[in-house]
C-alpha positions as CSV (number, residue, x, y, z in Angstrom):
1,M,30.4,15.2,-3.2
2,D,30.3,16.9,-6.6
3,H,26.7,18.3,-6.8
4,G,27.5,19.6,-10.2
5,N,27.4,16.1,-11.6
6,M,24.1,15.2,-9.9
7,L,21.5,13.9,-12.2
8,H,18.9,16.5,-12.9
9,T,15.4,15.3,-11.8
10,E,11.9,16.8,-11.7
11,W,8.6,15.6,-10.2
12,N,5.2,14.9,-12.1
13,T,2.4,16.3,-10.0
14,S,-0.3,14.2,-11.8
15,Y,1.6,11.0,-10.8
16,I,2.1,12.2,-7.3
17,V,-1.8,12.8,-7.0
18,L,-2.5,9.4,-8.5
19,S,-0.1,7.7,-6.2
20,Y,-2.1,9.3,-3.2
21,V,-5.6,8.3,-4.8
22,I,-4.3,4.7,-5.0
23,A,-3.0,4.6,-1.5
24,S,-6.1,6.1,0.0
25,L,-8.5,3.9,-1.8
26,A,-6.5,0.7,-1.0
27,S,-6.3,1.8,2.7
28,Y,-10.1,2.5,2.8
29,V,-11.1,-0.8,1.2
30,S,-8.5,-2.7,3.6
31,L,-10.3,-1.1,6.6
32,E,-13.7,-2.4,5.1
33,L,-12.2,-5.8,4.7
34,A,-10.8,-5.8,8.2
35,G,-14.4,-5.5,9.6
36,R,-15.4,-8.6,7.6
37,A,-12.3,-10.7,8.4
38,G,-13.0,-10.3,12.2
39,Q,-10.6,-11.5,14.8
40,S,-11.0,-15.3,14.4
41,F,-10.1,-17.2,11.3
42,K,-11.7,-20.6,12.0
43,S,-14.2,-20.2,9.0
44,T,-13.5,-20.0,5.4
45,A,-15.0,-16.9,5.1
46,S,-12.9,-15.1,7.5
47,R,-9.8,-16.5,6.0
48,F,-11.0,-15.4,2.6
49,W,-11.5,-11.8,3.7
50,L,-8.2,-11.7,5.4
51,I,-6.3,-12.9,2.2
52,A,-8.2,-10.4,0.3
53,Q,-7.3,-7.6,2.8
54,A,-3.4,-8.6,2.5
55,L,-3.9,-8.7,-1.4
56,V,-5.7,-5.2,-1.7
57,L,-3.4,-3.6,0.9
58,G,0.0,-5.0,-0.3
59,Y,-0.8,-4.5,-3.9
60,G,-2.1,-1.0,-3.5
61,I,1.0,0.0,-1.5
62,W,3.1,-1.4,-4.4
63,A,1.0,0.3,-7.0
64,M,1.4,3.6,-5.2
65,H,5.2,2.9,-4.9
66,F,5.4,2.2,-8.7
67,V,3.3,5.2,-9.8
68,G,5.5,7.3,-7.4
69,M,8.6,5.9,-9.1
70,L,7.1,7.1,-12.4
71,A,6.6,10.6,-10.9
72,Y,10.3,10.8,-10.7
73,Q,11.2,12.4,-14.0
74,V,14.9,12.2,-15.0
75,D,16.6,13.4,-18.1
76,A,18.0,10.1,-18.9
77,A,17.2,6.8,-20.4
78,A,15.6,5.1,-17.4
79,S,14.1,1.6,-17.5
80,F,12.8,-1.0,-15.1
81,S,13.9,-4.5,-14.3
82,V,10.9,-6.6,-14.9
83,G,12.1,-9.4,-12.6
84,L,12.9,-7.1,-9.6
85,T,9.8,-5.0,-10.1
86,V,7.5,-8.2,-9.9
87,F,9.5,-9.5,-7.0
88,S,9.0,-6.2,-5.0
89,G,5.3,-6.4,-5.6
90,L,5.3,-10.1,-4.1
91,I,7.3,-8.9,-1.2
92,A,4.6,-6.5,-0.3
93,V,1.7,-9.1,-0.2
94,A,3.9,-11.8,1.3
95,M,4.8,-9.8,4.3
96,I,1.5,-8.2,5.0
97,Y,-0.5,-11.4,5.3
98,P,1.6,-12.9,8.1
99,A,1.7,-9.4,10.0
100,L,-2.2,-9.6,9.7
101,R,-2.2,-13.2,11.1
102,L,0.1,-12.1,13.9
103,L,-2.1,-9.0,14.6
104,H,-5.2,-11.1,15.0
105,G,-3.4,-14.1,16.7
106,G,-4.5,-13.1,20.2
107,P,-5.4,-10.3,22.5
108,L,-4.3,-6.9,21.3
109,T,-1.3,-5.9,23.3
110,P,1.6,-3.3,22.7
111,A,4.0,-6.2,22.1
112,R,1.6,-8.0,19.5
113,L,1.0,-4.5,17.9
114,G,4.5,-3.6,17.7
115,S,5.6,-7.1,16.3
116,A,3.0,-7.1,13.5
117,A,3.7,-3.5,12.7
118,A,7.4,-4.2,12.6
119,L,6.9,-7.1,10.2
120,A,4.6,-5.2,8.0
121,G,7.0,-2.0,8.0
122,L,9.9,-4.3,7.3
123,G,8.0,-5.8,4.2
124,I,7.1,-2.4,2.9
125,V,10.7,-1.0,3.3
126,V,12.1,-4.1,1.6
127,M,9.5,-3.7,-1.1
128,H,10.4,0.0,-1.6
129,Y,14.1,-0.3,-2.0
130,T,13.9,-3.6,-4.1
131,G,11.6,-1.5,-6.3
132,M,14.2,1.3,-6.4
133,A,16.9,-1.2,-7.2
134,A,14.8,-2.3,-10.2
135,Y,14.8,1.4,-11.4
136,Q,17.8,1.4,-13.8
137,L,19.8,4.5,-14.8
138,P,22.7,3.8,-17.0
139,G,25.9,5.9,-16.6
140,T,24.8,6.9,-13.0
141,E,25.8,6.1,-9.4
142,A,23.2,5.8,-6.8
143,Q,24.3,7.4,-3.3
144,I,22.7,6.9,0.0
145,V,21.5,9.6,2.1
146,W,21.1,8.2,5.5
147,F,18.6,10.5,7.4
148,P,15.6,10.1,4.9
149,L,16.4,6.4,4.6
150,I,16.2,5.9,8.4
151,A,13.1,8.1,8.5
152,S,11.4,6.1,5.9
153,V,11.9,2.9,8.0
154,L,10.4,4.7,11.2
155,I,7.4,6.0,9.1
156,A,6.7,2.6,7.6
157,V,6.7,0.9,11.1
158,G,4.6,3.7,12.5
159,A,2.1,3.8,9.7
160,S,1.6,0.1,10.0
161,A,1.1,0.4,13.8
162,V,-1.7,3.0,13.2
163,A,-3.3,1.1,10.5
164,F,-3.2,-2.3,12.4
165,Y,-4.6,-0.6,15.4
166,L,-7.5,0.7,13.2
167,F,-7.9,-2.8,11.7
168,R,-8.3,-4.3,15.3
169,L,-10.7,-1.4,16.3
170,L,-13.0,-1.9,13.1
171,S,-13.1,-5.8,13.8
172,S,-14.2,-5.3,17.5
173,T,-17.5,-4.9,19.3
174,W,-16.9,-1.2,19.4
175,A,-17.4,-0.9,15.7
176,E,-20.6,-3.0,16.0
177,R,-22.0,-0.4,18.3
178,Q,-21.4,2.6,16.0
179,P,-24.1,4.0,13.6
180,R,-23.3,3.1,10.1
181,L,-22.8,6.8,9.1
182,T,-20.4,7.4,11.8
183,L,-18.5,4.1,10.9
184,A,-18.3,5.2,7.4
185,G,-16.9,8.5,8.2
186,V,-14.3,6.9,10.6
187,K,-13.1,4.6,7.8
188,A,-13.0,7.5,5.1
189,G,-11.0,9.8,7.3
190,A,-8.7,6.9,8.4
191,G,-8.2,5.8,4.6
192,L,-7.1,9.4,3.9
193,V,-4.7,9.5,6.7
194,M,-3.3,6.1,5.9
195,G,-2.9,6.9,2.3
196,G,-0.9,10.2,3.4
197,A,1.3,8.2,5.7
198,V,1.9,5.5,2.9
199,I,3.0,8.1,0.3
200,G,4.9,9.9,3.1
201,M,7.1,7.0,3.5
202,H,7.7,6.4,-0.2
203,Y,8.6,9.9,-1.1
204,T,11.0,10.0,2.0
205,G,12.4,6.7,0.9
206,M,12.8,8.3,-2.7
207,A,14.9,11.0,-1.1
208,A,17.2,8.5,0.3
209,L,18.8,7.8,-3.0
210,Q,20.5,10.4,-5.2
211,Y,22.0,9.7,-8.6
212,R,25.3,11.0,-9.7
213,V,26.5,10.9,-13.4
214,V,29.6,8.9,-13.7
215,D,29.4,8.4,-17.5
216,E,27.5,11.0,-19.6
217,L,27.7,8.9,-22.8
218,K,25.8,6.2,-21.1
219,V,23.2,8.3,-19.5
220,G,21.4,8.7,-23.0
221,L,18.3,10.7,-23.7
222,A,15.0,10.5,-21.7
223,S,13.1,10.0,-25.0
224,S,14.8,6.7,-25.4
225,G,13.8,5.4,-21.8
226,V,10.7,3.9,-20.6
227,D,7.1,5.1,-21.5
228,T,6.1,6.5,-18.2
229,S,2.6,7.4,-19.3
230,L,1.7,3.8,-20.6
231,L,3.1,2.3,-17.4
232,A,1.1,4.6,-15.1
233,L,-2.1,4.0,-17.1
234,L,-1.6,0.1,-16.9
235,V,-0.8,0.1,-13.1
236,G,-3.6,2.6,-12.6
237,V,-6.2,0.6,-14.5
238,V,-5.1,-2.8,-12.8
239,S,-5.2,-1.0,-9.3
240,F,-8.8,0.4,-9.8
241,L,-10.0,-3.0,-11.2
242,L,-8.6,-4.8,-8.3
243,I,-10.2,-2.2,-5.7
244,G,-13.4,-2.3,-7.6
245,L,-13.4,-6.1,-7.4
246,A,-12.9,-5.9,-3.8
247,V,-15.7,-3.3,-3.2
248,T,-18.1,-5.5,-5.3
249,S,-17.5,-8.4,-3.2
250,I,-18.0,-6.4,0.0
251,L,-21.4,-4.9,-1.5
252,M,-22.4,-8.6,-2.4
253,D,-21.5,-9.8,1.1
254,A,-23.4,-6.9,2.5
255,G,-26.4,-7.9,0.5
256,R,-26.4,-11.3,1.5
257,S,-26.1,-10.4,5.1
258,S,-29.2,-8.0,4.9
259,G,-31.0,-10.8,3.2
260,D,-30.2,-13.2,5.8
261,L,-31.4,-10.9,8.5
262,G,-34.6,-10.1,6.7
263,E,-35.4,-13.7,6.3
264,M,-34.6,-14.2,10.0
265,D,-37.0,-11.2,11.1
266,F,-39.7,-12.7,8.9
267,T,-39.4,-16.2,10.4
268,S,-39.3,-14.7,13.9
269,A,-42.4,-12.8,13.0
270,A,-44.2,-15.8,11.6
271,D,-43.4,-17.8,14.7
């Protein structure tokens, strides 16, 4: 390989930090939603919370991925295929939901956990590399580096397994017995760890592709490429709005639950 013709790249630290914040927040909120979804989906409310969990987690992972792509600064006229970019986001949500249904479809066994994690991990990997295929650099040729590619797949499945175990734990009777402050601390810590695992998979996957210049005339100038600051702002705002909507729904549900308990206590006392 002629490394002298490799495309010069840099990393934008601000975007890396933003990608971690989005991944961690999405992970934390998905943990909150897991506790409300429970392990039985016979009621409309449980199905609603499960869909919400899949949407928040799937979109959060995709948003982290997209911002992480913007952190990859190249001295070339980069652009994105809109169709592939949108498709990659749909893949993330579409694969997370059946994986969650499989996870909660019966008693937690190693086989069930492994199958659900493999399905979710596959969805994350397909989303990631579809998103990278949407990243267009005219005049370059993408080259695969196999070690980080294989590592990214293993990280995706492993991170999914840890996340799914936590989802089941937080929707079990164990969680019901924990003090509220302890449970909040567990969720916050788990969210930070899950966020780190998600971005670890992404940036490992980024290292799996390197770009070699094959036609300098087509490479162009970076100033004529996509406006990364505008895209990062747009994805960031939408991400925080979605997460904020999910948090609002959680708080409203908690308020209704507290009101119902208060009414039950009052009725019992009157009797």
